C-alpha positions in Angstrom: 81.9 89.3 94.8 83.8 87.9 92.0 84.7 87.6 88.5 82.1 86.4 86.1 82.8 86.2 82.3 79.2 85.8 81.3 76.5 87.9 78.5 76.1 91.4 80.0 74.1 93.9 78.8 74.6 97.6 79.8 72.3 100.6 79.3 73.1 104.2 78.8 70.9 107.0 79.2 70.3 109.4 77.0 69.2 113.8 77.9 67.1 115.8 75.7 68.5 116.3 72.9 68.9 113.7 70.5 70.2 113.9 66.7 71.6 110.1 65.9 71.9 106.7 67.3 72.9 103.5 66.7 69.9 101.3 65.5 69.1 97.8 67.2 71.0 95.2 65.8 74.4 97.5 64.9 77.8 96.0 65.7 79.4 98.2 68.8 83.1 98.1 70.6 83.3 99.7 73.6 84.4 103.2 72.8 82.3 103.7 70.1 79.6 106.3 69.8 76.2 105.4 69.7 74.2 108.3 70.2 74.9 111.9 69.9 72.5 115.1 70.4 73.5 118.6 71.5 71.6 120.8 74.9 69.8 123.6 73.9 68.5 127.3 76.1 65.2 128.7 75.4 64.1 128.5 72.0 63.3 132.3 70.3 60.1 132.9 68.2 61.0 134.2 64.3 58.1 135.5 62.5 57.7 133.4 58.8 54.8 132.9 57.1 53.6 136.9 57.8 57.0 138.3 57.1 56.5 136.4 53.3 53.1 137.6 53.1 52.0 133.7 52.7 49.5 131.4 55.0 50.3 129.1 57.1 49.2 126.8 55.1 51.3 127.4 52.3 54.4 128.2 54.3 55.6 124.9 54.4 56.6 125.1 50.5 59.2 128.0 51.3 60.7 126.6 53.8 64.6 125.6 52.6 65.9 124.0 55.9 64.3 121.1 58.1 62.9 121.1 61.1 65.3 119.6 63.9 68.5 120.5 61.5 71.3 122.9 63.3 71.7 126.4 61.9 73.9 128.9 61.5 72.9 133.0 61.5 71.8 134.8 58.5 71.0 131.4 56.9 67.8 131.6 54.7 65.1 129.3 56.3 62.1 130.2 54.2 62.1 131.7 50.4 59.2 133.3 48.1 59.8 135.3 44.5 62.5 135.8 42.2 63.0 138.7 41.2 62.2 140.7 44.1 62.5 138.2 46.7 61.7 138.1 50.2 63.1 135.8 52.8 63.3 134.8 56.1 66.7 133.8 58.2 68.1 132.5 61.7 68.9 135.4 63.8 71.4 133.0 66.1 73.3 130.0 65.8 71.0 127.3 66.6 68.2 124.0 66.3 65.0 124.7 63.7 62.9 122.7 66.7 59.0 124.1 65.8 56.6 125.8 63.1 53.6 126.4 64.8 50.1 126.5 63.0 50.8 130.1 62.4 54.0 129.6 59.9 56.5 130.8 63.3 59.8 129.4 63.6 61.5 128.3 66.8 65.0 128.2 67.1 66.8 127.3 70.2 70.7 128.0 70.4 73.0 125.6 71.6 74.9 125.5 74.6 76.7 122.1 74.7 77.1 119.2 72.1 77.4 115.9 74.3 78.1 111.9 73.3 77.6 108.3 74.8 79.8 105.3 73.7 79.7 102.0 74.4 81.0 100.0 77.9 80.7 96.5 75.9 81.5 94.8 72.7 77.9 93.6 71.1 75.0 94.1 69.9 72.3 97.2 70.3 69.3 95.3 72.0 67.1 98.7 72.0 67.8 102.0 70.8 65.2 105.2 71.6 65.1 108.4 72.6 65.6 107.6 76.2 67.8 104.6 76.2 70.0 102.6 73.8 71.4 99.1 75.4 73.5 96.7 74.5 74.6 93.3 74.9 78.1 91.5 74.8 80.2 89.3 77.0 83.1 89.9 79.0 84.6 89.4 82.4 83.0 91.6 84.7 83.6 92.6 88.7 80.2 94.7 90.2 81.5 97.6 92.2 79.8 99.1 95.2 79.5 102.6 93.9 81.1 104.8 90.5 81.3 108.3 89.9 82.4 110.4 87.0 81.2 109.8 83.6 81.6 105.8 81.9 85.5 105.5 81.0 86.9 103.4 78.4 90.7 102.8 78.6 93.3 99.6 79.1 93.8 98.2 82.5 97.1 99.1 84.5 98.0 97.9 87.7 99.0 100.9 89.8 100.3 99.2 93.0 102.0 95.8 94.2 99.7 94.2 96.3 96.3 94.4 97.2 96.2 96.0 100.8 98.7 98.4 99.2 97.9 102.3 98.5 98.2 104.5 95.1 101.2 106.9 95.8 100.5 109.9 93.7 103.6 109.6 92.2 102.7 106.6 89.8 100.5 109.1 88.2 102.2 110.7 85.1 100.9 111.5 81.4 101.8 108.4 80.2 98.9 106.9 82.1 96.4 109.4 80.5 93.2 107.5 79.0 93.8 104.1 81.0 92.1 103.1 83.8 94.3 101.8 87.0 93.6 99.9 89.3 94.7 101.0 92.8 94.8 98.6 96.3 93.0 99.4 99.6 92.4 103.3 98.8 93.2 106.1 96.6 93.2 109.5 97.8 92.1 112.6 97.5 96.0 114.1 95.6 95.6 110.7 93.6 91.7 112.1 92.3 93.5 115.0 91.9 96.8 114.3 90.3 94.6 111.4 87.9 92.2 114.7 86.7 95.4 116.8 85.4 97.0 113.6 84.0 93.9 112.5 81.7 93.5 109.0 83.6 90.1 107.4 82.2 89.4 105.7 85.3 90.0 104.6 89.1 89.3 101.2 90.6 90.2 100.7 94.4 89.4 98.9 97.1 88.0 102.4 99.1 87.8 105.3 97.9 87.4 107.9 100.8 84.3 110.3 100.7 86.7 113.7 100.8 88.4 112.5 98.2 85.3 112.8 95.8 84.2 116.0 97.0 87.8 117.5 96.3 87.3 116.7 92.1 83.2 116.0 91.9 82.6 118.6 94.7 79.7 118.7 97.6 76.6 117.4 94.6 78.7 113.9 94.3 76.1 111.6 92.8 76.8 107.7 91.2 75.1 108.1 88.0 77.6 108.8 85.0 76.9 112.0 83.2 76.8 111.6 79.2 78.1 115.2 78.6 81.9 116.7 78.3 83.2 115.6 81.2 86.7 115.0 81.4 87.0 113.9 85.1 88.4 110.9 86.1 86.0 107.8 87.1 86.2 106.6 90.1 84.8 102.8 91.0 84.9 102.3 94.6 84.6 97.9 94.5 84.1 97.0 98.6 82.9 100.5 99.5 84.2 103.4 101.4 87.3 104.3 103.3 90.1 101.9 102.7 89.4 98.3 102.2 92.0 95.9 100.8 91.2 94.2 97.1 90.8 89.9 98.7 93.9 88.4 97.2 91.4 86.2 94.3 90.1 89.7 92.8 93.7 91.3 92.9 95.4 88.8 90.8 93.0 88.3 88.6 93.3 92.3 87.9 97.1 91.0 87.4 96.1 88.8 84.7 94.0 90.6 82.7 96.7 93.7 83.1 96.9 95.7 79.0 93.0 94.3 78.2 90.9 96.7 77.1 88.3 97.8 79.5 85.3 99.6 80.7 83.6 100.9 83.9 79.9 101.7 83.5 78.7 103.8 86.3 75.1 103.2 86.5 75.4 99.7 87.0 79.2 100.4 89.1 80.5 97.4 87.1 83.5 96.8 86.1 84.3 94.9 82.4 86.8 93.0 80.7 87.5 92.4 77.0 89.8 89.7 77.4 89.6 85.8 76.7 92.1 85.8 79.1 92.1 82.1 81.6 92.1 84.0 85.4 90.5 81.2 86.8 94.0 80.3 88.3 94.9 83.9 89.8 93.0 82.5 92.5 96.1 80.5 93.4 99.5 81.7 91.8 101.5 79.3 90.6 104.5 78.2 92.9 107.2 78.7 89.9 106.0 82.3 89.3 107.9 85.4 91.8 107.3 89.0 91.9 110.7 90.7 91.3 111.4 94.8 90.2 109.8 97.5 90.9 107.1 97.8 88.7 103.2 96.3 90.0 103.3 93.4 87.5 107.3 92.4 87.3 107.1 88.6 87.4 110.3 86.4 86.6 109.9 82.8 86.6 111.9 80.8 89.8 115.0 79.1 88.2 113.6 75.8 87.9 117.2 73.8 88.1 116.6 75.5 91.6 112.9 74.5 92.6 114.3 70.6 91.7 117.5 70.9 94.0 115.2 71.4 96.6 112.8 68.7 95.4 115.6 65.9 95.6 115.8 66.2 99.5 112.8 64.7 99.5 112.2 62.0 97.3 110.0 58.8 97.5 111.8 55.8 96.7 110.9 53.6 93.9 108.3 51.4 93.7 108.9 47.8 91.5 107.3 44.5 91.4 111.0 42.8 92.2 111.2 40.5 95.2 112.4 42.6 98.5 116.0 41.0 99.9 116.3 42.2 103.7 119.7 43.6 104.3 122.0 41.7 107.0 120.9 44.5 109.5 117.1 43.1 108.8 118.0 39.7 109.8 117.1 37.7 112.4 119.5 37.3 115.0 119.7 33.9 116.1 121.1 33.5 112.5 117.9 32.3 110.8 116.7 33.0 107.9 114.7 36.1 107.0 
């Protein structure tokens, strides 16, 4: 388990009902909408050509709405004549799905609308009705499992040490939309509180399965849903239960705090969009001390104090001058050196 900064790819599966999606070569940022669509119910058949007294071959010329368009109730779908006009109207709000060879129309009601957002800053490498793939460069940490929808937000430390548990009292509405880093584990109370405060995501060494079921129910899956799901995303870095984060991983979180980040649940990866050098995070500098109660409260040690302690261990200076022994070093018999 290590941090790596390189070029990554992230697949974003699309459900049925796509109405728009990003095109190949388009530049996107994490959080941008790259696809949108709707979930439809059972379609309703509406007589078309027969009601207008037209043959199926002539019905296409009478259509006023394109197939695939959203319509509202009582809107005119097809019309013929002027003075004594005849028309076909939509009986419900929905989407015009299909025109049969007999000249009938199928309209399906829309029960939900969904969007899919990018989890990488980069370029669209693939785009079709099944998936949109984005390629880009970022820091990445591979986790063990992730739950909930993809999450995008500012990376924020929630604990002071890698073996500490995230206390519920540190979660409030001011952290809404952020990705919070816990320590060894996050409890069911933390997940529930994060849900209520609108937290985008939670990252910790481990998560108890009971805590996941409180928010996600018994049907917990590791695949994120692109639907309108406001529940927080949970990323287990080490596994389930309680597992302290490795020091090198936690120190990197401290270095990257405040940067934009995204959790890609399908691959259980955390992407962080920063150019910070976290190579030194594995061995913190000796002139940095942790103070205060906040998770990222750092202050430099007084350099004067550090210099004072170093003076007691100073080595004698070396020079090219000839060394003359002192009187105590001379030969006791009175001879020369």
